[in-house]
PDBQT receptor file of N, H, CA, C and O in Angstrom, charges set to zero:
ATOM      1  N   MET A   1     -16.102  -7.502  14.672  1.00  0.00    +0.000 N 
ATOM      2  CA  MET A   1     -16.425  -7.751  15.917  1.00  0.00    +0.000 C 
ATOM      3  C   MET A   1     -16.668  -6.510  16.658  1.00  0.00    +0.000 C 
ATOM      4  O   MET A   1     -17.735  -6.227  17.203  1.00  0.00    +0.000 OA
ATOM      5  N   LYS A   2     -15.355  -5.617  16.640  1.00  0.00    +0.000 N 
ATOM      6  H   LYS A   2     -14.488  -5.847  16.198  1.00  0.00    +0.000 HD
ATOM      7  CA  LYS A   2     -16.019  -4.320  16.809  1.00  0.00    +0.000 C 
ATOM      8  C   LYS A   2     -16.481  -3.166  16.423  1.00  0.00    +0.000 C 
ATOM      9  O   LYS A   2     -16.430  -2.093  17.025  1.00  0.00    +0.000 OA
ATOM     10  N   TRP A   3     -17.057  -3.475  15.126  1.00  0.00    +0.000 N 
ATOM     11  H   TRP A   3     -17.098  -4.347  14.637  1.00  0.00    +0.000 HD
ATOM     12  CA  TRP A   3     -17.926  -2.812  14.263  1.00  0.00    +0.000 C 
ATOM     13  C   TRP A   3     -19.269  -3.339  14.846  1.00  0.00    +0.000 C 
ATOM     14  O   TRP A   3     -20.167  -2.575  15.200  1.00  0.00    +0.000 OA
ATOM     15  N   HIS A   4     -19.328  -4.350  14.902  1.00  0.00    +0.000 N 
ATOM     16  H   HIS A   4     -18.599  -4.971  14.615  1.00  0.00    +0.000 HD
ATOM     17  CA  HIS A   4     -20.645  -4.861  15.667  1.00  0.00    +0.000 C 
ATOM     18  C   HIS A   4     -21.274  -4.719  16.239  1.00  0.00    +0.000 C 
ATOM     19  O   HIS A   4     -22.447  -4.370  16.107  1.00  0.00    +0.000 OA
ATOM     20  N   GLU A   5     -20.173  -5.143  17.761  1.00  0.00    +0.000 N 
ATOM     21  H   GLU A   5     -19.220  -5.426  17.867  1.00  0.00    +0.000 HD
ATOM     22  CA  GLU A   5     -20.232  -4.631  19.231  1.00  0.00    +0.000 C 
ATOM     23  C   GLU A   5     -20.643  -2.951  19.333  1.00  0.00    +0.000 C 
ATOM     24  O   GLU A   5     -21.367  -2.397  20.159  1.00  0.00    +0.000 OA
ATOM     25  N   ASN A   6     -20.078  -2.513  18.456  1.00  0.00    +0.000 N 
ATOM     26  H   ASN A   6     -19.490  -2.963  17.784  1.00  0.00    +0.000 HD
ATOM     27  CA  ASN A   6     -20.487  -0.930  18.389  1.00  0.00    +0.000 C 
ATOM     28  C   ASN A   6     -22.044  -0.861  18.053  1.00  0.00    +0.000 C 
ATOM     29  O   ASN A   6     -22.781  -0.112  18.694  1.00  0.00    +0.000 OA
ATOM     30  N   GLY A   7     -22.584  -1.788  16.872  1.00  0.00    +0.000 N 
ATOM     31  H   GLY A   7     -21.985  -2.396  16.350  1.00  0.00    +0.000 HD
ATOM     32  CA  GLY A   7     -23.889  -1.269  16.799  1.00  0.00    +0.000 C 
ATOM     33  C   GLY A   7     -24.728  -1.769  17.210  1.00  0.00    +0.000 C 
ATOM     34  O   GLY A   7     -25.853  -1.447  16.826  1.00  0.00    +0.000 OA
ATOM     35  N   ILE A   8     -24.523  -2.943  18.329  1.00  0.00    +0.000 N 
ATOM     36  H   ILE A   8     -23.610  -3.205  18.642  1.00  0.00    +0.000 HD
ATOM     37  CA  ILE A   8     -25.625  -3.524  19.382  1.00  0.00    +0.000 C 
ATOM     38  C   ILE A   8     -25.550  -2.159  20.282  1.00  0.00    +0.000 C 
ATOM     39  O   ILE A   8     -26.563  -1.469  20.386  1.00  0.00    +0.000 OA
ATOM     40  N   GLU A   9     -24.536  -1.845  20.822  1.00  0.00    +0.000 N 
ATOM     41  H   GLU A   9     -23.713  -2.406  20.738  1.00  0.00    +0.000 HD
ATOM     42  CA  GLU A   9     -24.415  -0.792  21.488  1.00  0.00    +0.000 C 
ATOM     43  C   GLU A   9     -25.412   0.044  21.440  1.00  0.00    +0.000 C 
ATOM     44  O   GLU A   9     -26.478   0.017  22.055  1.00  0.00    +0.000 OA
ATOM     45  N   ASN A  10     -24.863   1.064  20.393  1.00  0.00    +0.000 N 
ATOM     46  H   ASN A  10     -23.997   1.086  19.893  1.00  0.00    +0.000 HD
ATOM     47  CA  ASN A  10     -25.406   2.163  19.858  1.00  0.00    +0.000 C 
ATOM     48  C   ASN A  10     -27.369   2.085  19.331  1.00  0.00    +0.000 C 
ATOM     49  O   ASN A  10     -28.267   2.928  19.318  1.00  0.00    +0.000 OA
ATOM     50  N   ARG A  11     -27.295   0.701  18.990  1.00  0.00    +0.000 N 
ATOM     51  H   ARG A  11     -26.566   0.016  19.001  1.00  0.00    +0.000 HD
ATOM     52  CA  ARG A  11     -29.289   0.133  19.247  1.00  0.00    +0.000 C 
ATOM     53  C   ARG A  11     -29.734   0.619  20.171  1.00  0.00    +0.000 C 
ATOM     54  O   ARG A  11     -30.748   1.316  20.220  1.00  0.00    +0.000 OA
ATOM     55  N   GLN A  12     -28.529   0.095  21.642  1.00  0.00    +0.000 N 
ATOM     56  H   GLN A  12     -27.706  -0.471  21.602  1.00  0.00    +0.000 HD
ATOM     57  CA  GLN A  12     -29.236  -0.536  23.093  1.00  0.00    +0.000 C 
ATOM     58  C   GLN A  12     -29.306   0.864  23.300  1.00  0.00    +0.000 C 
ATOM     59  O   GLN A  12     -30.326   1.121  23.938  1.00  0.00    +0.000 OA
ATOM     60  N   LYS A  13     -28.700   1.791  23.049  1.00  0.00    +0.000 N 
ATOM     61  H   LYS A  13     -27.871   1.582  22.531  1.00  0.00    +0.000 HD
ATOM     62  CA  LYS A  13     -28.210   2.965  24.098  1.00  0.00    +0.000 C 
ATOM     63  C   LYS A  13     -29.564   4.181  23.256  1.00  0.00    +0.000 C 
ATOM     64  O   LYS A  13     -30.422   4.855  23.826  1.00  0.00    +0.000 OA
ATOM     65  N   ASP A  14     -29.271   4.062  21.793  1.00  0.00    +0.000 N 
ATOM     66  H   ASP A  14     -28.574   3.515  21.330  1.00  0.00    +0.000 HD
ATOM     67  CA  ASP A  14     -30.306   5.197  21.241  1.00  0.00    +0.000 C 
ATOM     68  C   ASP A  14     -31.761   4.684  20.500  1.00  0.00    +0.000 C 
ATOM     69  O   ASP A  14     -32.722   5.365  20.141  1.00  0.00    +0.000 OA
ATOM     70  N   GLY A  15     -31.581   3.497  20.434  1.00  0.00    +0.000 N 
ATOM     71  H   GLY A  15     -30.801   2.943  20.726  1.00  0.00    +0.000 HD
ATOM     72  CA  GLY A  15     -32.492   2.653  19.719  1.00  0.00    +0.000 C 
ATOM     73  C   GLY A  15     -33.239   2.995  18.176  1.00  0.00    +0.000 C 
ATOM     74  O   GLY A  15     -34.411   3.024  17.801  1.00  0.00    +0.000 OA
ATOM     75  N   LYS A  16     -31.533   3.303  17.312  1.00  0.00    +0.000 N 
ATOM     76  H   LYS A  16     -30.581   3.280  17.616  1.00  0.00    +0.000 HD
ATOM     77  CA  LYS A  16     -31.829   3.555  16.201  1.00  0.00    +0.000 C 
ATOM     78  C   LYS A  16     -30.228   2.346  15.322  1.00  0.00    +0.000 C 
ATOM     79  O   LYS A  16     -29.090   2.026  15.665  1.00  0.00    +0.000 OA
ATOM     80  N   ILE A  17     -30.924   2.146  14.402  1.00  0.00    +0.000 N 
ATOM     81  H   ILE A  17     -31.849   2.406  14.123  1.00  0.00    +0.000 HD
ATOM     82  CA  ILE A  17     -29.784   1.060  13.603  1.00  0.00    +0.000 C 
ATOM     83  C   ILE A  17     -28.606   2.089  13.193  1.00  0.00    +0.000 C 
ATOM     84  O   ILE A  17     -28.775   3.256  12.840  1.00  0.00    +0.000 OA
ATOM     85  N   VAL A  18     -27.331   1.376  13.320  1.00  0.00    +0.000 N 
ATOM     86  H   VAL A  18     -27.194   0.428  13.607  1.00  0.00    +0.000 HD
ATOM     87  CA  VAL A  18     -26.337   2.325  12.823  1.00  0.00    +0.000 C 
ATOM     88  C   VAL A  18     -26.452   2.467  11.239  1.00  0.00    +0.000 C 
ATOM     89  O   VAL A  18     -27.077   1.659  10.552  1.00  0.00    +0.000 OA
ATOM     90  N   GLY A  19     -25.629   3.837  10.614  1.00  0.00    +0.000 N 
ATOM     91  H   GLY A  19     -25.121   4.494  11.171  1.00  0.00    +0.000 HD
ATOM     92  CA  GLY A  19     -25.274   3.675   9.342  1.00  0.00    +0.000 C 
ATOM     93  C   GLY A  19     -24.165   4.060   8.518  1.00  0.00    +0.000 C 
ATOM     94  O   GLY A  19     -23.068   4.247   9.043  1.00  0.00    +0.000 OA
ATOM     95  N   PHE A  20     -24.314   4.182   7.427  1.00  0.00    +0.000 N 
ATOM     96  H   PHE A  20     -25.205   4.030   7.000  1.00  0.00    +0.000 HD
ATOM     97  CA  PHE A  20     -22.733   4.754   6.817  1.00  0.00    +0.000 C 
ATOM     98  C   PHE A  20     -21.884   5.616   7.571  1.00  0.00    +0.000 C 
ATOM     99  O   PHE A  20     -20.692   5.496   7.855  1.00  0.00    +0.000 OA
ATOM    100  N   ARG A  21     -22.950   6.764   7.924  1.00  0.00    +0.000 N 
ATOM    101  H   ARG A  21     -23.918   6.862   7.694  1.00  0.00    +0.000 HD
ATOM    102  CA  ARG A  21     -21.923   7.719   8.751  1.00  0.00    +0.000 C 
ATOM    103  C   ARG A  21     -21.504   7.263   9.878  1.00  0.00    +0.000 C 
ATOM    104  O   ARG A  21     -20.350   7.506  10.232  1.00  0.00    +0.000 OA
ATOM    105  N   ASP A  22     -22.377   6.498  10.676  1.00  0.00    +0.000 N 
ATOM    106  H   ASP A  22     -23.314   6.301  10.388  1.00  0.00    +0.000 HD
ATOM    107  CA  ASP A  22     -21.711   5.970  11.922  1.00  0.00    +0.000 C 
ATOM    108  C   ASP A  22     -20.672   5.069  11.642  1.00  0.00    +0.000 C 
ATOM    109  O   ASP A  22     -19.835   5.039  12.544  1.00  0.00    +0.000 OA
ATOM    110  N   LEU A  23     -20.402   4.188  10.520  1.00  0.00    +0.000 N 
ATOM    111  H   LEU A  23     -21.082   4.212   9.787  1.00  0.00    +0.000 HD
ATOM    112  CA  LEU A  23     -19.252   3.414   9.897  1.00  0.00    +0.000 C 
ATOM    113  C   LEU A  23     -18.250   4.200   9.565  1.00  0.00    +0.000 C 
ATOM    114  O   LEU A  23     -17.157   3.889  10.037  1.00  0.00    +0.000 OA
ATOM    115  N   THR A  24     -18.308   5.141   8.881  1.00  0.00    +0.000 N 
ATOM    116  H   THR A  24     -19.196   5.393   8.497  1.00  0.00    +0.000 HD
ATOM    117  CA  THR A  24     -17.168   6.260   8.695  1.00  0.00    +0.000 C 
ATOM    118  C   THR A  24     -16.737   6.714   9.664  1.00  0.00    +0.000 C 
ATOM    119  O   THR A  24     -15.511   6.795   9.736  1.00  0.00    +0.000 OA
ATOM    120  N   LYS A  25     -17.496   7.153  10.707  1.00  0.00    +0.000 N 
ATOM    121  H   LYS A  25     -18.492   7.087  10.649  1.00  0.00    +0.000 HD
ATOM    122  CA  LYS A  25     -16.642   8.063  12.295  1.00  0.00    +0.000 C 
ATOM    123  C   LYS A  25     -15.997   6.617  12.706  1.00  0.00    +0.000 C 
ATOM    124  O   LYS A  25     -14.774   6.638  12.845  1.00  0.00    +0.000 OA
ATOM    125  N   PHE A  26     -16.533   5.591  12.881  1.00  0.00    +0.000 N 
ATOM    126  H   PHE A  26     -17.526   5.574  12.768  1.00  0.00    +0.000 HD
ATOM    127  CA  PHE A  26     -16.043   4.044  13.576  1.00  0.00    +0.000 C 
ATOM    128  C   PHE A  26     -14.861   3.687  13.094  1.00  0.00    +0.000 C 
ATOM    129  O   PHE A  26     -14.003   3.199  13.828  1.00  0.00    +0.000 OA
ATOM    130  N   MET A  27     -14.645   3.924  11.575  1.00  0.00    +0.000 N 
ATOM    131  H   MET A  27     -15.342   4.321  10.978  1.00  0.00    +0.000 HD
ATOM    132  CA  MET A  27     -13.438   3.492  10.760  1.00  0.00    +0.000 C 
ATOM    133  C   MET A  27     -12.501   4.848  10.837  1.00  0.00    +0.000 C 
ATOM    134  O   MET A  27     -11.438   4.761  10.223  1.00  0.00    +0.000 OA
ATOM    135  N   GLU A  28     -12.649   5.532  11.213  1.00  0.00    +0.000 N 
ATOM    136  H   GLU A  28     -13.513   5.602  11.712  1.00  0.00    +0.000 HD
ATOM    137  CA  GLU A  28     -11.585   6.944  11.403  1.00  0.00    +0.000 C 
ATOM    138  C   GLU A  28     -10.936   7.047  12.896  1.00  0.00    +0.000 C 
ATOM    139  O   GLU A  28      -9.908   7.689  13.107  1.00  0.00    +0.000 OA
ATOM    140  N   CYS A  29     -11.717   6.278  13.999  1.00  0.00    +0.000 N 
ATOM    141  H   CYS A  29     -12.553   5.756  13.828  1.00  0.00    +0.000 HD
ATOM    142  CA  CYS A  29     -11.761   6.127  14.993  1.00  0.00    +0.000 C 
ATOM    143  C   CYS A  29     -10.537   5.004  15.615  1.00  0.00    +0.000 C 
ATOM    144  O   CYS A  29      -9.802   4.881  16.595  1.00  0.00    +0.000 OA
ATOM    145  N   ALA A  30     -10.880   4.300  14.324  1.00  0.00    +0.000 N 
ATOM    146  H   ALA A  30     -11.477   4.401  13.528  1.00  0.00    +0.000 HD
ATOM    147  CA  ALA A  30     -10.099   3.213  14.424  1.00  0.00    +0.000 C 
ATOM    148  C   ALA A  30      -8.974   3.020  13.990  1.00  0.00    +0.000 C 
ATOM    149  O   ALA A  30      -8.284   2.260  14.669  1.00  0.00    +0.000 OA
ATOM    150  N   ALA A  31      -8.479   3.485  12.987  1.00  0.00    +0.000 N 
ATOM    151  H   ALA A  31      -9.041   4.102  12.436  1.00  0.00    +0.000 HD
ATOM    152  CA  ALA A  31      -7.429   3.675  12.169  1.00  0.00    +0.000 C 
ATOM    153  C   ALA A  31      -6.670   4.943  12.460  1.00  0.00    +0.000 C 
ATOM    154  O   ALA A  31      -5.927   5.386  11.585  1.00  0.00    +0.000 OA
ATOM    155  N   ASP A  32      -6.784   5.526  13.539  1.00  0.00    +0.000 N 
ATOM    156  H   ASP A  32      -7.388   5.166  14.250  1.00  0.00    +0.000 HD
ATOM    157  CA  ASP A  32      -6.173   6.479  14.263  1.00  0.00    +0.000 C 
ATOM    158  C   ASP A  32      -5.100   5.838  14.963  1.00  0.00    +0.000 C 
ATOM    159  O   ASP A  32      -3.999   6.382  14.887  1.00  0.00    +0.000 OA
ATOM    160  N   PRO A  33      -5.264   4.275  15.953  1.00  0.00    +0.000 N 
ATOM    161  CA  PRO A  33      -3.778   3.718  16.340  1.00  0.00    +0.000 C 
ATOM    162  C   PRO A  33      -3.130   3.306  15.225  1.00  0.00    +0.000 C 
ATOM    163  O   PRO A  33      -1.960   3.687  15.182  1.00  0.00    +0.000 OA
ATOM    164  N   ALA A  34      -3.580   2.513  14.107  1.00  0.00    +0.000 N 
ATOM    165  H   ALA A  34      -4.531   2.204  14.142  1.00  0.00    +0.000 HD
ATOM    166  CA  ALA A  34      -3.543   2.106  13.824  1.00  0.00    +0.000 C 
ATOM    167  C   ALA A  34      -2.042   2.680  12.438  1.00  0.00    +0.000 C 
ATOM    168  O   ALA A  34      -1.260   2.103  11.682  1.00  0.00    +0.000 OA
ATOM    169  N   ASN A  35      -2.375   4.061  12.807  1.00  0.00    +0.000 N 
ATOM    170  H   ASN A  35      -3.010   4.530  13.422  1.00  0.00    +0.000 HD
ATOM    171  CA  ASN A  35      -1.294   5.173  11.779  1.00  0.00    +0.000 C 
ATOM    172  C   ASN A  35      -0.418   5.604  12.572  1.00  0.00    +0.000 C 
ATOM    173  O   ASN A  35       0.163   6.625  12.205  1.00  0.00    +0.000 OA
ATOM    174  N   ILE A  36      -0.051   5.040  13.807  1.00  0.00    +0.000 N 
ATOM    175  H   ILE A  36      -0.523   4.210  14.105  1.00  0.00    +0.000 HD
ATOM    176  CA  ILE A  36       1.058   5.712  14.561  1.00  0.00    +0.000 C 
ATOM    177  C   ILE A  36       1.977   4.956  14.242  1.00  0.00    +0.000 C 
ATOM    178  O   ILE A  36       1.764   3.788  14.568  1.00  0.00    +0.000 OA
ATOM    179  N   PRO A  37       2.850   5.127  13.772  1.00  0.00    +0.000 N 
ATOM    180  CA  PRO A  37       3.878   4.352  13.711  1.00  0.00    +0.000 C 
ATOM    181  C   PRO A  37       5.012   3.676  14.477  1.00  0.00    +0.000 C 
ATOM    182  O   PRO A  37       5.804   2.805  14.118  1.00  0.00    +0.000 OA
ATOM    183  N   ILE A  38       4.855   4.363  15.706  1.00  0.00    +0.000 N 
ATOM    184  H   ILE A  38       4.211   5.071  15.997  1.00  0.00    +0.000 HD
ATOM    185  CA  ILE A  38       5.616   3.923  16.638  1.00  0.00    +0.000 C 
ATOM    186  C   ILE A  38       4.778   2.827  17.313  1.00  0.00    +0.000 C 
ATOM    187  O   ILE A  38       5.408   1.860  17.740  1.00  0.00    +0.000 OA
ATOM    188  N   TYR A  39       3.755   2.839  17.433  1.00  0.00    +0.000 N 
ATOM    189  H   TYR A  39       3.242   3.625  17.086  1.00  0.00    +0.000 HD
ATOM    190  CA  TYR A  39       2.982   1.511  18.043  1.00  0.00    +0.000 C 
ATOM    191  C   TYR A  39       2.263   0.611  16.896  1.00  0.00    +0.000 C 
ATOM    192  O   TYR A  39       1.300  -0.121  17.126  1.00  0.00    +0.000 OA
ATOM    193  N   SER A  40       2.969   0.802  15.437  1.00  0.00    +0.000 N 
ATOM    194  H   SER A  40       3.751   1.396  15.251  1.00  0.00    +0.000 HD
ATOM    195  CA  SER A  40       2.518  -0.261  15.021  1.00  0.00    +0.000 C 
ATOM    196  C   SER A  40       3.095  -2.018  14.725  1.00  0.00    +0.000 C 
ATOM    197  O   SER A  40       4.289  -2.223  14.943  1.00  0.00    +0.000 OA
ATOM    198  N   LYS A  41       2.467  -2.874  14.376  1.00  0.00    +0.000 N 
ATOM    199  H   LYS A  41       1.497  -2.707  14.199  1.00  0.00    +0.000 HD
ATOM    200  CA  LYS A  41       2.912  -4.429  14.832  1.00  0.00    +0.000 C 
ATOM    201  C   LYS A  41       4.349  -4.724  14.645  1.00  0.00    +0.000 C 
ATOM    202  O   LYS A  41       4.985  -5.393  15.459  1.00  0.00    +0.000 OA
ATOM    203  N   GLU A  42       4.908  -4.169  13.456  1.00  0.00    +0.000 N 
ATOM    204  H   GLU A  42       4.391  -3.626  12.795  1.00  0.00    +0.000 HD
ATOM    205  CA  GLU A  42       6.431  -4.231  13.430  1.00  0.00    +0.000 C 
ATOM    206  C   GLU A  42       7.074  -3.559  14.170  1.00  0.00    +0.000 C 
ATOM    207  O   GLU A  42       8.090  -4.114  14.588  1.00  0.00    +0.000 OA
ATOM    208  N   GLU A  43       6.841  -2.278  14.611  1.00  0.00    +0.000 N 
ATOM    209  H   GLU A  43       6.016  -1.827  14.271  1.00  0.00    +0.000 HD
ATOM    210  CA  GLU A  43       7.654  -1.286  15.339  1.00  0.00    +0.000 C 
ATOM    211  C   GLU A  43       7.846  -2.323  16.368  1.00  0.00    +0.000 C 
ATOM    212  O   GLU A  43       8.924  -2.841  16.660  1.00  0.00    +0.000 OA
ATOM    213  N   LEU A  44       6.864  -2.538  16.811  1.00  0.00    +0.000 N 
ATOM    214  H   LEU A  44       5.989  -2.118  16.573  1.00  0.00    +0.000 HD
ATOM    215  CA  LEU A  44       6.431  -3.578  18.223  1.00  0.00    +0.000 C 
ATOM    216  C   LEU A  44       7.449  -4.516  18.607  1.00  0.00    +0.000 C 
ATOM    217  O   LEU A  44       8.144  -4.637  19.615  1.00  0.00    +0.000 OA
ATOM    218  N   SER A  45       7.330  -5.243  17.360  1.00  0.00    +0.000 N 
ATOM    219  H   SER A  45       6.766  -5.145  16.540  1.00  0.00    +0.000 HD
ATOM    220  CA  SER A  45       7.729  -6.793  17.352  1.00  0.00    +0.000 C 
ATOM    221  C   SER A  45       9.316  -6.378  17.376  1.00  0.00    +0.000 C 
ATOM    222  O   SER A  45      10.070  -6.975  18.144  1.00  0.00    +0.000 OA
ATOM    223  N   ASN A  46       9.754  -5.446  16.604  1.00  0.00    +0.000 N 
ATOM    224  H   ASN A  46       9.142  -4.961  15.979  1.00  0.00    +0.000 HD
ATOM    225  CA  ASN A  46      11.487  -5.004  16.637  1.00  0.00    +0.000 C 
ATOM    226  C   ASN A  46      11.765  -4.453  18.069  1.00  0.00    +0.000 C 
ATOM    227  O   ASN A  46      12.950  -4.417  18.401  1.00  0.00    +0.000 OA
ATOM    228  N   THR A  47      11.019  -4.108  18.782  1.00  0.00    +0.000 N 
ATOM    229  H   THR A  47      10.056  -4.137  18.513  1.00  0.00    +0.000 HD
ATOM    230  CA  THR A  47      11.442  -3.967  20.262  1.00  0.00    +0.000 C 
ATOM    231  C   THR A  47      11.315  -4.970  21.378  1.00  0.00    +0.000 C 
ATOM    232  O   THR A  47      11.915  -5.168  22.435  1.00  0.00    +0.000 OA
ATOM    233  N   ILE A  48      10.483  -5.430  20.853  1.00  0.00    +0.000 N 
ATOM    234  H   ILE A  48       9.996  -5.269  19.995  1.00  0.00    +0.000 HD
ATOM    235  CA  ILE A  48      10.363  -6.814  22.195  1.00  0.00    +0.000 C 
ATOM    236  C   ILE A  48      11.750  -7.705  21.714  1.00  0.00    +0.000 C 
ATOM    237  O   ILE A  48      12.484  -8.143  22.599  1.00  0.00    +0.000 OA
ATOM    238  N   SER A  49      12.041  -7.928  20.414  1.00  0.00    +0.000 N 
ATOM    239  H   SER A  49      11.445  -7.572  19.695  1.00  0.00    +0.000 HD
ATOM    240  CA  SER A  49      13.336  -8.872  19.977  1.00  0.00    +0.000 C 
ATOM    241  C   SER A  49      14.662  -8.130  20.364  1.00  0.00    +0.000 C 
ATOM    242  O   SER A  49      15.725  -8.733  20.511  1.00  0.00    +0.000 OA
ATOM    243  N   LYS A  50      14.518  -6.778  20.518  1.00  0.00    +0.000 N 
ATOM    244  H   LYS A  50      13.654  -6.289  20.399  1.00  0.00    +0.000 HD
ATOM    245  CA  LYS A  50      15.617  -6.063  20.881  1.00  0.00    +0.000 C 
ATOM    246  C   LYS A  50      16.117  -5.957  22.703  1.00  0.00    +0.000 C 
ATOM    247  O   LYS A  50      15.321  -5.503  23.525  1.00  0.00    +0.000 OA
ATOM    248  N   PRO A  51      17.411  -6.409  23.082  1.00  0.00    +0.000 N 
ATOM    249  CA  PRO A  51      17.184  -6.225  24.464  1.00  0.00    +0.000 C 
ATOM    250  C   PRO A  51      17.549  -4.858  24.443  1.00  0.00    +0.000 C 
ATOM    251  O   PRO A  51      18.343  -4.275  23.705  1.00  0.00    +0.000 OA
ATOM    252  N   SER A  52      16.520  -4.247  25.801  1.00  0.00    +0.000 N 
ATOM    253  H   SER A  52      15.875  -4.721  26.400  1.00  0.00    +0.000 HD
ATOM    254  CA  SER A  52      16.578  -2.423  26.145  1.00  0.00    +0.000 C 
ATOM    255  C   SER A  52      18.255  -2.237  26.307  1.00  0.00    +0.000 C 
ATOM    256  O   SER A  52      19.058  -3.135  26.560  1.00  0.00    +0.000 OA
ATOM    257  N   PRO A  53      18.491  -1.046  26.123  1.00  0.00    +0.000 N 
ATOM    258  CA  PRO A  53      19.527  -0.204  26.634  1.00  0.00    +0.000 C 
ATOM    259  C   PRO A  53      20.082  -0.310  27.853  1.00  0.00    +0.000 C 
ATOM    260  O   PRO A  53      21.256  -0.437  28.201  1.00  0.00    +0.000 OA
ATOM    261  N   ALA A  54      18.647  -0.211  28.707  1.00  0.00    +0.000 N 
ATOM    262  H   ALA A  54      17.694  -0.108  28.424  1.00  0.00    +0.000 HD
ATOM    263  CA  ALA A  54      19.296  -0.299  30.404  1.00  0.00    +0.000 C 
ATOM    264  C   ALA A  54      19.870  -1.930  30.509  1.00  0.00    +0.000 C 
ATOM    265  O   ALA A  54      21.020  -2.145  30.892  1.00  0.00    +0.000 OA
ATOM    266  N   SER A  55      19.183  -2.752  30.225  1.00  0.00    +0.000 N 
ATOM    267  H   SER A  55      18.249  -2.577  29.914  1.00  0.00    +0.000 HD
ATOM    268  CA  SER A  55      19.776  -4.037  30.543  1.00  0.00    +0.000 C 
ATOM    269  C   SER A  55      21.291  -4.008  29.809  1.00  0.00    +0.000 C 
ATOM    270  O   SER A  55      22.156  -4.682  30.368  1.00  0.00    +0.000 OA
ATOM    271  N   SER A  56      21.629  -3.346  28.718  1.00  0.00    +0.000 N 
ATOM    272  H   SER A  56      20.926  -2.799  28.264  1.00  0.00    +0.000 HD
ATOM    273  CA  SER A  56      23.124  -3.637  28.183  1.00  0.00    +0.000 C 
ATOM    274  C   SER A  56      23.686  -2.986  29.110  1.00  0.00    +0.000 C 
ATOM    275  O   SER A  56      24.502  -3.705  29.686  1.00  0.00    +0.000 OA
ATOM    276  N   ILE A  57      23.602  -1.357  29.768  1.00  0.00    +0.000 N 
ATOM    277  H   ILE A  57      22.939  -0.773  29.300  1.00  0.00    +0.000 HD
ATOM    278  CA  ILE A  57      24.048  -0.577  30.887  1.00  0.00    +0.000 C 
ATOM    279  C   ILE A  57      24.177  -1.195  32.226  1.00  0.00    +0.000 C 
ATOM    280  O   ILE A  57      25.088  -0.885  32.993  1.00  0.00    +0.000 OA
ATOM    281  N   PHE A  58      23.227  -2.107  32.521  1.00  0.00    +0.000 N 
ATOM    282  H   PHE A  58      22.487  -2.360  31.898  1.00  0.00    +0.000 HD
ATOM    283  CA  PHE A  58      23.749  -2.922  33.644  1.00  0.00    +0.000 C 
ATOM    284  C   PHE A  58      24.421  -3.820  33.374  1.00  0.00    +0.000 C 
ATOM    285  O   PHE A  58      25.214  -4.030  34.292  1.00  0.00    +0.000 OA
ATOM    286  N   THR A  59      24.535  -4.514  32.542  1.00  0.00    +0.000 N 
ATOM    287  H   THR A  59      23.891  -4.344  31.796  1.00  0.00    +0.000 HD
ATOM    288  CA  THR A  59      25.577  -5.429  31.884  1.00  0.00    +0.000 C 
ATOM    289  C   THR A  59      26.867  -4.679  31.942  1.00  0.00    +0.000 C 
ATOM    290  O   THR A  59      27.829  -5.106  32.581  1.00  0.00    +0.000 OA
ATOM    291  N   ASN A  60      26.879  -3.917  31.486  1.00  0.00    +0.000 N 
ATOM    292  H   ASN A  60      26.097  -3.570  30.966  1.00  0.00    +0.000 HD
ATOM    293  CA  ASN A  60      28.519  -3.162  31.678  1.00  0.00    +0.000 C 
ATOM    294  C   ASN A  60      29.032  -2.836  32.986  1.00  0.00    +0.000 C 
ATOM    295  O   ASN A  60      30.173  -3.080  33.379  1.00  0.00    +0.000 OA
ATOM    296  N   TYR A  61      27.999  -2.198  33.712  1.00  0.00    +0.000 N 
ATOM    297  H   TYR A  61      27.073  -2.000  33.393  1.00  0.00    +0.000 HD
ATOM    298  CA  TYR A  61      28.047  -1.989  35.102  1.00  0.00    +0.000 C 
ATOM    299  C   TYR A  61      28.804  -2.943  36.021  1.00  0.00    +0.000 C 
ATOM    300  O   TYR A  61      29.836  -2.831  36.683  1.00  0.00    +0.000 OA
ATOM    301  N   SER A  62      27.798  -4.056  35.795  1.00  0.00    +0.000 N 
ATOM    302  H   SER A  62      26.960  -4.146  35.257  1.00  0.00    +0.000 HD
ATOM    303  CA  SER A  62      28.427  -5.319  36.520  1.00  0.00    +0.000 C 
ATOM    304  C   SER A  62      29.823  -5.488  36.079  1.00  0.00    +0.000 C 
ATOM    305  O   SER A  62      30.769  -5.384  36.858  1.00  0.00    +0.000 OA
ATOM    306  N   GLN A  63      29.947  -5.756  34.798  1.00  0.00    +0.000 N 
ATOM    307  H   GLN A  63      29.178  -5.841  34.164  1.00  0.00    +0.000 HD
ATOM    308  CA  GLN A  63      31.548  -5.865  34.508  1.00  0.00    +0.000 C 
ATOM    309  C   GLN A  63      32.457  -5.315  34.957  1.00  0.00    +0.000 C 
ATOM    310  O   GLN A  63      33.563  -5.761  35.262  1.00  0.00    +0.000 OA
ATOM    311  N   ASN A  64      31.871  -3.861  35.061  1.00  0.00    +0.000 N 
ATOM    312  H   ASN A  64      30.972  -3.499  34.814  1.00  0.00    +0.000 HD
ATOM    313  CA  ASN A  64      33.264  -3.141  35.422  1.00  0.00    +0.000 C 
ATOM    314  C   ASN A  64      33.582  -3.165  36.852  1.00  0.00    +0.000 C 
ATOM    315  O   ASN A  64      34.695  -2.976  37.343  1.00  0.00    +0.000 OA
ATOM    316  N   GLN A  65      32.362  -3.445  37.540  1.00  0.00    +0.000 N 
ATOM    317  H   GLN A  65      31.458  -3.598  37.141  1.00  0.00    +0.000 HD
ATOM    318  CA  GLN A  65      32.531  -3.482  39.037  1.00  0.00    +0.000 C 
ATOM    319  C   GLN A  65      33.222  -4.888  39.343  1.00  0.00    +0.000 C 
ATOM    320  O   GLN A  65      33.514  -5.088  40.522  1.00  0.00    +0.000 OA
ATOM    321  N   ARG A  66      33.458  -5.689  38.595  1.00  0.00    +0.000 N 
ATOM    322  H   ARG A  66      33.221  -5.527  37.637  1.00  0.00    +0.000 HD
ATOM    323  CA  ARG A  66      34.331  -7.055  39.037  1.00  0.00    +0.000 C 
ATOM    324  C   ARG A  66      35.615  -6.833  38.159  1.00  0.00    +0.000 C 
ATOM    325  O   ARG A  66      36.351  -7.820  38.139  1.00  0.00    +0.000 OA
ATOM    326  N   ALA A  67      35.976  -5.917  37.540  1.00  0.00    +0.000 N 
ATOM    327  H   ALA A  67      35.378  -5.116  37.556  1.00  0.00    +0.000 HD
ATOM    328  CA  ALA A  67      37.086  -5.532  37.105  1.00  0.00    +0.000 C 
ATOM    329  C   ALA A  67      38.274  -4.758  38.385  1.00  0.00    +0.000 C 
ATOM    330  O   ALA A  67      39.383  -4.356  38.034  1.00  0.00    +0.000 OA
TER     331      ALA A  67
């Protein structure tokens, strides 16, 4: 869908139909975020399912305050 939208935008802006060179440039730009390991779907799902360190610190602090 993004490639399709990109083609429509380029045609409206420049009046030309996108070509293979445009496709490769688009793919390079789209691949950059996908190749950053910290932002991969797997890494994001791992961090969402694990409690954050801040919440465990707060829990430990609360328990120490009661003692």
